[in-house]
Jmol script that loads the backbone (N, CA, C; Angstrom):
load data "model"
ATOM      1  N   MET A   1       9.429   6.330 -13.906  1.00  0.00           N
ATOM      2  CA  MET A   1       8.248   5.034 -13.616  1.00  0.00           C
ATOM      3  C   MET A   1       8.688   3.915 -12.909  1.00  0.00           C
ATOM      4  N   CYS A   2      10.435   4.319 -12.161  1.00  0.00           N
ATOM      5  CA  CYS A   2      10.323   3.191 -10.746  1.00  0.00           C
ATOM      6  C   CYS A   2      10.246   4.051  -9.770  1.00  0.00           C
ATOM      7  N   THR A   3      10.647   5.184  -9.615  1.00  0.00           N
ATOM      8  CA  THR A   3      10.480   5.958  -8.377  1.00  0.00           C
ATOM      9  C   THR A   3       8.861   6.154  -8.163  1.00  0.00           C
ATOM     10  N   VAL A   4       8.010   5.773  -8.956  1.00  0.00           N
ATOM     11  CA  VAL A   4       7.053   6.112  -8.543  1.00  0.00           C
ATOM     12  C   VAL A   4       5.998   4.944  -7.919  1.00  0.00           C
ATOM     13  N   GLU A   5       6.863   4.146  -8.453  1.00  0.00           N
ATOM     14  CA  GLU A   5       6.043   2.573  -8.063  1.00  0.00           C
ATOM     15  C   GLU A   5       6.661   2.055  -7.137  1.00  0.00           C
ATOM     16  N   HIS A   6       7.977   2.044  -6.818  1.00  0.00           N
ATOM     17  CA  HIS A   6       8.619   1.639  -5.897  1.00  0.00           C
ATOM     18  C   HIS A   6       8.090   1.966  -3.978  1.00  0.00           C
ATOM     19  N   PRO A   7       7.519   2.770  -3.396  1.00  0.00           N
ATOM     20  CA  PRO A   7       7.084   3.053  -2.504  1.00  0.00           C
ATOM     21  C   PRO A   7       5.692   2.522  -2.618  1.00  0.00           C
ATOM     22  N   PHE A   8       4.534   1.927  -3.876  1.00  0.00           N
ATOM     23  CA  PHE A   8       3.574   1.109  -3.167  1.00  0.00           C
ATOM     24  C   PHE A   8       3.983  -0.139  -3.455  1.00  0.00           C
ATOM     25  N   GLY A   9       5.104  -0.281  -3.826  1.00  0.00           N
ATOM     26  CA  GLY A   9       5.155  -1.935  -3.955  1.00  0.00           C
ATOM     27  C   GLY A   9       5.795  -2.445  -2.486  1.00  0.00           C
ATOM     28  N   SER A  10       6.736  -1.453  -1.864  1.00  0.00           N
ATOM     29  CA  SER A  10       6.802  -1.360  -0.733  1.00  0.00           C
ATOM     30  C   SER A  10       6.210  -1.414   0.455  1.00  0.00           C
ATOM     31  N   VAL A  11       4.808  -0.853   0.288  1.00  0.00           N
ATOM     32  CA  VAL A  11       4.145  -0.609   1.511  1.00  0.00           C
ATOM     33  C   VAL A  11       3.180  -2.028   1.610  1.00  0.00           C
ATOM     34  N   LYS A  12       2.428  -2.261  -0.085  1.00  0.00           N
ATOM     35  CA  LYS A  12       2.340  -3.706   0.080  1.00  0.00           C
ATOM     36  C   LYS A  12       2.783  -4.855   0.308  1.00  0.00           C
ATOM     37  N   TRP A  13       4.334  -4.969   0.302  1.00  0.00           N
ATOM     38  CA  TRP A  13       4.705  -6.275   0.779  1.00  0.00           C
ATOM     39  C   TRP A  13       5.360  -6.292   2.083  1.00  0.00           C
ATOM     40  N   TYR A  14       5.268  -4.236   2.592  1.00  0.00           N
ATOM     41  CA  TYR A  14       5.634  -4.590   4.388  1.00  0.00           C
ATOM     42  C   TYR A  14       4.405  -5.173   4.736  1.00  0.00           C
ATOM     43  N   GLY A  15       3.625  -4.155   4.928  1.00  0.00           N
ATOM     44  CA  GLY A  15       2.507  -4.472   5.508  1.00  0.00           C
ATOM     45  C   GLY A  15       1.170  -5.304   5.007  1.00  0.00           C
ATOM     46  N   ASP A  16       1.340  -6.276   4.159  1.00  0.00           N
ATOM     47  CA  ASP A  16       0.464  -6.957   3.307  1.00  0.00           C
ATOM     48  C   ASP A  16      -0.179  -6.901   3.153  1.00  0.00           C
ATOM     49  N   ALA A  17      -0.541  -5.971   2.121  1.00  0.00           N
ATOM     50  CA  ALA A  17      -1.624  -4.629   1.554  1.00  0.00           C
ATOM     51  C   ALA A  17      -1.614  -5.307   0.234  1.00  0.00           C
ATOM     52  N   GLY A  18      -1.905  -6.421  -0.445  1.00  0.00           N
ATOM     53  CA  GLY A  18      -1.976  -6.752  -1.527  1.00  0.00           C
ATOM     54  C   GLY A  18      -3.097  -6.234  -2.308  1.00  0.00           C
ATOM     55  N   TYR A  19      -4.322  -6.354  -1.480  1.00  0.00           N
ATOM     56  CA  TYR A  19      -4.991  -6.144  -1.047  1.00  0.00           C
ATOM     57  C   TYR A  19      -6.619  -5.226  -0.341  1.00  0.00           C
ATOM     58  N   VAL A  20      -7.638  -4.382  -1.209  1.00  0.00           N
ATOM     59  CA  VAL A  20      -8.063  -3.960   0.763  1.00  0.00           C
ATOM     60  C   VAL A  20      -9.251  -4.858   0.571  1.00  0.00           C
ATOM     61  N   LEU A  21      -9.581  -4.055   2.214  1.00  0.00           N
ATOM     62  CA  LEU A  21     -11.071  -5.253   2.973  1.00  0.00           C
ATOM     63  C   LEU A  21     -12.185  -4.262   2.332  1.00  0.00           C
ATOM     64  N   CYS A  22     -12.143  -3.109   2.041  1.00  0.00           N
ATOM     65  CA  CYS A  22     -13.563  -2.128   1.970  1.00  0.00           C
ATOM     66  C   CYS A  22     -13.818  -2.080   0.685  1.00  0.00           C
ATOM     67  N   ARG A  23     -14.978  -1.251   0.379  1.00  0.00           N
ATOM     68  CA  ARG A  23     -15.489  -0.957  -0.835  1.00  0.00           C
ATOM     69  C   ARG A  23     -15.663   0.333  -0.673  1.00  0.00           C
ATOM     70  N   GLY A  24     -15.875   0.900  -2.191  1.00  0.00           N
ATOM     71  CA  GLY A  24     -15.732   2.402  -1.918  1.00  0.00           C
ATOM     72  C   GLY A  24     -14.384   3.364  -2.042  1.00  0.00           C
ATOM     73  N   LYS A  25     -14.337   4.119  -2.877  1.00  0.00           N
ATOM     74  CA  LYS A  25     -13.528   5.023  -3.000  1.00  0.00           C
ATOM     75  C   LYS A  25     -13.109   6.116  -1.657  1.00  0.00           C
ATOM     76  N   LEU A  26     -13.646   6.538  -1.361  1.00  0.00           N
ATOM     77  CA  LEU A  26     -13.268   6.773   0.263  1.00  0.00           C
ATOM     78  C   LEU A  26     -12.946   6.163   1.155  1.00  0.00           C
ATOM     79  N   LYS A  27     -13.827   5.095   1.178  1.00  0.00           N
ATOM     80  CA  LYS A  27     -13.099   3.580   2.320  1.00  0.00           C
ATOM     81  C   LYS A  27     -12.078   3.276   2.014  1.00  0.00           C
ATOM     82  N   VAL A  28     -11.823   3.299   0.521  1.00  0.00           N
ATOM     83  CA  VAL A  28     -10.253   2.768   0.010  1.00  0.00           C
ATOM     84  C   VAL A  28      -9.418   3.460   0.382  1.00  0.00           C
ATOM     85  N   SER A  29      -9.204   4.314  -0.068  1.00  0.00           N
ATOM     86  CA  SER A  29      -8.192   5.756   0.069  1.00  0.00           C
ATOM     87  C   SER A  29      -7.546   5.774   1.663  1.00  0.00           C
ATOM     88  N   ALA A  30      -9.233   5.548   2.458  1.00  0.00           N
ATOM     89  CA  ALA A  30      -8.682   5.896   3.937  1.00  0.00           C
ATOM     90  C   ALA A  30      -7.970   4.457   4.523  1.00  0.00           C
ATOM     91  N   GLU A  31      -8.384   3.395   3.937  1.00  0.00           N
ATOM     92  CA  GLU A  31      -7.537   2.256   4.016  1.00  0.00           C
ATOM     93  C   GLU A  31      -5.822   2.306   3.871  1.00  0.00           C
ATOM     94  N   ILE A  32      -5.531   2.731   2.737  1.00  0.00           N
ATOM     95  CA  ILE A  32      -4.150   2.854   2.315  1.00  0.00           C
ATOM     96  C   ILE A  32      -3.371   3.807   3.151  1.00  0.00           C
ATOM     97  N   GLY A  33      -4.193   4.934   2.957  1.00  0.00           N
ATOM     98  CA  GLY A  33      -4.005   5.792   4.079  1.00  0.00           C
ATOM     99  C   GLY A  33      -3.312   5.315   5.013  1.00  0.00           C
ATOM    100  N   LEU A  34      -3.779   4.564   5.476  1.00  0.00           N
ATOM    101  CA  LEU A  34      -3.379   4.105   7.281  1.00  0.00           C
ATOM    102  C   LEU A  34      -1.834   3.331   6.892  1.00  0.00           C
ATOM    103  N   SER A  35      -2.378   2.604   5.789  1.00  0.00           N
ATOM    104  CA  SER A  35      -0.986   1.575   5.629  1.00  0.00           C
ATOM    105  C   SER A  35      -0.020   2.789   5.380  1.00  0.00           C
ATOM    106  N   PHE A  36       0.122   3.226   4.377  1.00  0.00           N
ATOM    107  CA  PHE A  36       1.315   4.041   4.252  1.00  0.00           C
ATOM    108  C   PHE A  36       1.499   4.907   5.593  1.00  0.00           C
ATOM    109  N   LEU A  37       0.447   5.672   6.431  1.00  0.00           N
ATOM    110  CA  LEU A  37       1.065   6.083   7.796  1.00  0.00           C
ATOM    111  C   LEU A  37       1.441   5.292   8.946  1.00  0.00           C
ATOM    112  N   GLY A  38       1.459   3.684   8.831  1.00  0.00           N
ATOM    113  CA  GLY A  38       1.997   2.492   9.282  1.00  0.00           C
ATOM    114  C   GLY A  38       3.292   2.473   9.134  1.00  0.00           C
ATOM    115  N   TYR A  39       2.979   2.502   7.512  1.00  0.00           N
ATOM    116  CA  TYR A  39       4.541   2.084   6.844  1.00  0.00           C
ATOM    117  C   TYR A  39       5.795   3.576   7.560  1.00  0.00           C
ATOM    118  N   ASN A  40       5.140   4.782   7.105  1.00  0.00           N
ATOM    119  CA  ASN A  40       5.949   5.966   7.650  1.00  0.00           C
ATOM    120  C   ASN A  40       6.552   6.067   8.849  1.00  0.00           C
ATOM    121  N   ILE A  41       5.638   5.518   9.971  1.00  0.00           N
ATOM    122  CA  ILE A  41       6.081   5.482  11.408  1.00  0.00           C
ATOM    123  C   ILE A  41       7.120   4.524  11.255  1.00  0.00           C
ATOM    124  N   LYS A  42       6.653   3.090  10.562  1.00  0.00           N
ATOM    125  CA  LYS A  42       8.250   2.067  10.703  1.00  0.00           C
ATOM    126  C   LYS A  42       9.405   2.537  10.483  1.00  0.00           C
ATOM    127  N   ARG A  43       8.944   3.332   9.240  1.00  0.00           N
ATOM    128  CA  ARG A  43      10.508   3.457   9.074  1.00  0.00           C
ATOM    129  C   ARG A  43      11.529   5.048   9.894  1.00  0.00           C
ATOM    130  N   ALA A  44      10.508   5.902  10.328  1.00  0.00           N
ATOM    131  CA  ALA A  44      11.002   6.478  11.252  1.00  0.00           C
ATOM    132  C   ALA A  44      11.653   6.529  12.092  1.00  0.00           C
ATOM    133  N   ILE A  45      10.358   5.022  13.011  1.00  0.00           N
ATOM    134  CA  ILE A  45      11.559   4.315  13.949  1.00  0.00           C
ATOM    135  C   ILE A  45      13.055   3.870  13.375  1.00  0.00           C
ATOM    136  N   ASN A  46      12.879   3.228  12.506  1.00  0.00           N
ATOM    137  CA  ASN A  46      14.167   2.388  11.978  1.00  0.00           C
ATOM    138  C   ASN A  46      15.081   3.373  11.875  1.00  0.00           C
ATOM    139  N   MET A  47      14.883   4.447  11.321  1.00  0.00           N
ATOM    140  CA  MET A  47      15.937   5.704  10.923  1.00  0.00           C
ATOM    141  C   MET A  47      16.294   6.399  11.992  1.00  0.00           C
ATOM    142  N   LEU A  48      15.666   6.752  13.154  1.00  0.00           N
ATOM    143  CA  LEU A  48      15.850   7.545  14.273  1.00  0.00           C
ATOM    144  C   LEU A  48      16.297   6.762  15.744  1.00  0.00           C
ATOM    145  N   GLY A  49      15.484   5.819  15.659  1.00  0.00           N
ATOM    146  CA  GLY A  49      15.796   4.563  16.982  1.00  0.00           C
ATOM    147  C   GLY A  49      14.060   5.109  18.037  1.00  0.00           C
ATOM    148  N   ALA A  50      13.958   3.931  18.139  1.00  0.00           N
ATOM    149  CA  ALA A  50      12.647   4.529  18.890  1.00  0.00           C
ATOM    150  C   ALA A  50      12.819   5.563  20.674  1.00  0.00           C
ATOM    151  N   GLU A  51      14.089   5.489  21.119  1.00  0.00           N
ATOM    152  CA  GLU A  51      13.940   6.613  22.051  1.00  0.00           C
ATOM    153  C   GLU A  51      14.078   8.049  21.520  1.00  0.00           C
ATOM    154  N   GLN A  52      14.462   8.657  20.359  1.00  0.00           N
ATOM    155  CA  GLN A  52      14.534   9.624  19.663  1.00  0.00           C
ATOM    156  C   GLN A  52      13.232   9.668  19.137  1.00  0.00           C
ATOM    157  N   MET A  53      12.588   8.972  18.903  1.00  0.00           N
ATOM    158  CA  MET A  53      11.158   9.045  18.394  1.00  0.00           C
ATOM    159  C   MET A  53      10.231   9.394  19.431  1.00  0.00           C
ATOM    160  N   MET A  54      10.248   8.589  20.465  1.00  0.00           N
ATOM    161  CA  MET A  54       9.163   8.898  21.585  1.00  0.00           C
ATOM    162  C   MET A  54       9.611  10.486  22.459  1.00  0.00           C
ATOM    163  N   LYS A  55      10.975  10.582  21.993  1.00  0.00           N
ATOM    164  CA  LYS A  55      11.271  11.971  22.871  1.00  0.00           C
ATOM    165  C   LYS A  55      11.080  13.271  22.041  1.00  0.00           C
ATOM    166  N   MET A  56      10.570  12.734  20.938  1.00  0.00           N
ATOM    167  CA  MET A  56       9.993  13.919  19.253  1.00  0.00           C
ATOM    168  C   MET A  56       8.625  13.736  19.868  1.00  0.00           C
ATOM    169  N   LEU A  57       7.959  12.947  19.902  1.00  0.00           N
ATOM    170  CA  LEU A  57       6.071  13.012  20.196  1.00  0.00           C
ATOM    171  C   LEU A  57       6.164  13.174  21.446  1.00  0.00           C
ATOM    172  N   GLY A  58       6.808  13.138  22.857  1.00  0.00           N
ATOM    173  CA  GLY A  58       6.498  13.851  23.904  1.00  0.00           C
ATOM    174  C   GLY A  58       6.519  15.614  24.297  1.00  0.00           C
ATOM    175  N   GLU A  59       7.393  15.809  22.802  1.00  0.00           N
ATOM    176  CA  GLU A  59       7.627  17.220  22.716  1.00  0.00           C
ATOM    177  C   GLU A  59       6.295  18.582  22.919  1.00  0.00           C
ATOM    178  N   GLN A  60       5.436  17.921  21.923  1.00  0.00           N
ATOM    179  CA  GLN A  60       4.385  18.455  21.427  1.00  0.00           C
ATOM    180  C   GLN A  60       3.156  17.941  22.328  1.00  0.00           C
TER     181      GLN A  60
END
end "model"
wireframe off; spacefill off
backbone 0.3
color backbone group
């Protein structure tokens, strides 16, 4: 139970996403998806470093 809820708590705390600004299932899922995308990009930058991340993005 803790392993499932931990990422949601981290994203809410990290992105100050304790609430959503949209209404409707599709819009809310898009907003939450963007929150997770931003969280994952910041995690990748912290793990790899900004230079390595930019180098990986430039290869494609």
